[in-house]
C-alpha positions as CSV (number, residue, x, y, z in Angstrom):
1,X,43.5,54.8,-38.7
2,X,47.9,55.1,-39.1
3,X,50.6,54.0,-41.9
4,X,52.1,51.7,-39.5
5,X,49.2,50.4,-39.3
6,X,48.0,49.3,-43.2
7,X,52.0,48.5,-43.8
8,X,51.6,45.9,-40.6
9,X,49.1,44.2,-42.6
10,X,50.1,44.2,-46.1
11,X,53.4,42.7,-44.1
12,X,51.6,39.8,-41.5
13,X,48.9,39.6,-45.3
14,X,51.9,38.9,-47.0
15,X,54.4,36.2,-44.2
16,X,50.6,34.3,-44.3
17,X,50.2,34.0,-47.7
18,X,54.5,32.5,-48.0
19,X,54.0,30.8,-45.7
20,X,50.8,28.5,-46.4
21,X,52.3,28.8,-50.0
22,X,55.1,26.8,-48.5
23,X,53.9,25.0,-45.9
24,X,55.1,26.5,-42.7
25,X,52.5,26.7,-40.9
26,X,53.9,28.7,-38.1
27,X,55.2,31.0,-40.5
28,X,51.3,31.5,-41.1
29,X,50.0,31.5,-38.4
30,X,52.3,34.1,-37.2
31,X,51.6,36.6,-41.1
32,X,47.4,35.4,-38.9
33,X,49.5,37.6,-36.1
34,X,50.2,40.4,-37.7
35,X,48.3,40.8,-39.4
36,X,44.8,40.6,-36.8
37,X,47.0,42.2,-34.6
38,X,47.2,45.4,-37.0
39,X,43.9,46.0,-37.9
40,X,42.7,45.3,-34.1
41,X,45.0,48.5,-33.5
42,X,43.8,50.4,-37.0
43,X,40.0,49.6,-34.9
44,X,41.2,50.9,-31.4
45,X,42.5,54.4,-32.9
46,X,39.5,54.7,-35.0
47,X,37.0,54.5,-31.9
48,X,39.2,56.2,-30.1
49,X,38.7,59.5,-32.8
50,X,35.9,59.2,-32.8
51,X,35.4,59.2,-28.8
52,X,37.3,62.5,-29.0
53,X,34.9,64.1,-31.7
54,X,31.6,63.1,-29.5
55,X,33.3,64.4,-26.5
56,X,34.1,68.0,-28.5
57,X,30.6,68.1,-29.5
58,X,29.2,67.3,-26.1
59,X,31.0,70.0,-24.2
60,X,30.5,72.5,-27.2
61,X,26.8,72.2,-26.5
62,X,27.3,72.4,-22.4
63,X,29.2,75.3,-23.1
64,X,27.0,78.4,-21.7
65,X,26.4,80.8,-25.2
66,X,27.3,84.1,-25.2
67,X,24.6,87.1,-25.5
68,X,24.6,89.0,-28.4
69,X,26.2,92.8,-28.5
70,X,24.1,95.4,-29.3
71,X,24.9,98.0,-31.7
């Protein structure tokens, strides 16, 4: 999740509210679209981060362990 996505969600939500209060359906729709696009981007970012973590964990498990050096 990035700060940019959060800002876009807030701005989109505000545009949507202003559009509904003023009766401007186009502004309402564009705000809804902006908010949802930011939500989708945020979810995609979170999934990408989780996938990278899973790949790293899997790679770490597959690495051969070094034998312990006896003293």
